[in-house]
Structure formats: structure tokens, C-alpha cells
C-alpha positions, 0 to 999 in steps of 0.5 A: 902862645902865639902861632901855637898849633893843638894836634888835634887841628892837624887830625892827628892822635895822642898815643893812648888809645893805640897804645891800650888796644895794641897791648890789648890785640899783642901787636907794636904800634910802628914808629917810622923815622922821617927827614922828607916827603918821600920818606914820609910818602912810603910811610903814609902810603905803606899803613893805608895799604896795610890799614896800620896805625902809625907813629910818625917819628921827628929827631932834633936833627929831622925836624931841624932839617926839614924845617919845623914849620914846613914840618907841620904843614907836611904832616897836616897833608899826609892827614889829608892823604888818608882822609881822601882814600877812604882811609882812618888810620890813627897817626900820631906826631912824636918828637924821638929824642928830645933832650931839653924841656924847651924842644919839647914845649916846642914841639907840643906847641906845634902840633906834635900829638906825643913827645919823648923827652930822653933824660936816659944820660943824666943821673936817676934823679935828675932824669925823673925831673926833666921827664916830670917837667915835660910831663907837667907841660904836655899832659896840659895839652893831653900830650902823651910823653915817652921816658927812658931808662937806661941807655942804648949803644950806636949813633942816631942823629944826635944820639951817641952812646959807646956803651948801653947800660941795660934797664934796671927793672927795680927802678921803673916803678919810682921812675914811672910813679914820679914823672907820670910818663905814658910810655917808657923805653928800655934798654935790653939789647937793642941799639942805635944806628945800622952797626947794633952788634960786633960779631966775630966770624960765626958767631949770632946776635945775641939774643935781647935780653927778655928776662929784663922785659919780663921783670919790667912787666911783672913790676909795671903790669898793663903799662906800655913799653917801647923799643929803640934801636930795633932796625933788622939791617935787613941783608938785600940792601946791606949789599946792594949798598956794598955792591954798588959803592958802599962800605957798611962791612959788618952792618947788622940788626935786631932778627925779625924774630926776636921783634915779633916776640916783643911785639906779643909782649907789653912792648907796643911802640917799635921804633924803625930808622936804619932800615928806612935809611938802607932802603933809599940808599940801596935803590939811589945806589943802585938807579945811579950806576946803571943810569949814570946818565941820569939827574932827574931826582924823581927817577931815582927818589921815586922808585926809592920811596916805593921800595921803603913803603913795600918794606913798610907793609911787611914790617906792618904784617910779618914783625910788628903785627899792626896790619889790619889793626887801624 
């Protein structure tokens, strides 16, 4: 394999030890998506400051956007920043919603320490076949693999589904047994994007299906479970976006207290993407509205990065419980 980089050469970790520790400690590892340097800076600096392990997530779209070669060196730079800060937080670089064997293989070869193969759009047997193929390849390089059972509604990058389909607990044992995956993403009521629930006036967000989660835990004791689509869609930033020219009416997310409850269970990885996008967009809109003559990107991307870092520290401390766990 020409130009292959193993994740250990970058200083990354796979997710196995992270998940074992999180399961014992009753917290979840934050999995933050990033697309550019400012987001990566915020994630790394926020996790150093809160002493939290972290999973850096990259979707197919983000990998195309950032350029896969540049992305590898951004990860190397991030690990050097951690080292120079005197920190030893464990970091995994993870492919989010990989949809083909070829994409997962390419990520393994370019230094990712963890990949997700999302075969949830396929039939149960085809999902198993595709997931098993990825597992067999990735495990040769000690790369962790996340699979998915059930379908989350919503839109995020290339992932789009009209309706969610809850995970069927009776399928999880066979799926994990036949594929050999290291963790499993399940559908219990979260969804992708900023519009997670369509609420009528006066309605509150429906609770997550903790009964499904409990049944999955019973059938797969001690096995790492993943929650996708778990942004809280912080209303402070939604309101700021709308105030300064945006149009995000009705954007709601998963209440933080439900995520806290999930983090104390077998859920040891919680994915957060939309919240990061909302923070950056809110700060950009406000800055450009307040200072329309300014055209220096550092002047608006810097404050956006700092606000995102602040949010990440709060999430690690108050929602995921991962602060101080590195």
C-alpha cells in the first residue's frame, strides 16, 4: 500500500481503551465533527483545557472539503499541540457515516484510527455483509469499527432520511456476533441536523426511547453503544442567527438532561455536529452585522473559534461527563 500512514505514527488512539474506561466511569466520549482549522483548534484546545478524551469526526463531505492529505497533517498538528501543552488526552480520528468499503479502506490507509460503516440503508443481511467486510479489513490494522442498526431521520452532509426507524433490540446480538464490530450506533429518537423534532406550539420534545436502550444493554452487556444526532441545538445561538438575518425557525435538539442520562448508560460515544455549526454561524452573523466594514477573516473566525471552544468545555463538563477523564 503506497503512502500508507498508520494512526500510531500520528499519535492517535483507537477507541477500545477509551470506551472501556468510559463504560466503567459512567460518562461518554465526545465525538465532535470538524471541517476546518478553526473548528479543530476549538475542539483540541477545549478538550485540553477540560482534560477530556476526544474523538475527532470527519464525514465524507468534510474529507472532500478539507482535502484528505491536508486533513492527515492537520491531525498531526493537533497531536503536536497537545504534546506541547503538556497534555496526554487520548484522541481518535474517526470516519463518520462511511457508506462504502472503499471509503473506509482509504481512511484506514490514511491514518484514521476508527471508522464507521453505515449500512443501515441496506437490508439486515446486506448491512451485516458490508460491515463484516470493513471489520475484517480494519482489524488487520487495529482500527476500531462502528456499525449502525436502525435509521436516524434528518439531514447531515450526505446522510439524509425522511423517517427514523428505531433499532430492533432483537437484532443486535446477531448483528454484533456476525460482524465483529467494536461499537454500535442505535436509533432511539435522536436525529441529524438542527430540526430534530417537529413540534406544535406548546409541545415539548419527546423523550428518547430509553426502553430500547435498556433492552439493547441487556442483550449486549458491556458493549459500547453510540448516539448519533445528539446536538442540543442551543437556543442562544439559534436566536442569535435569527436576530442577525438567519432563518432557523423551529430548530430544536435533544435536551441536555436526556443526553446526561444516556451518557451514564452503555452509551459511551455521543456525536455532536450541528451545535458546532450553529455557534460558528451565530458569531459570524453577529460580527459581520455589527462591523460591516471589516473583511479580515481572522477578526470573525477567531471569535467564532473561541465561542466554540467555550461550548465544548461546557459540553464535556455538564453533558457528557468526560471532563477530567483523560
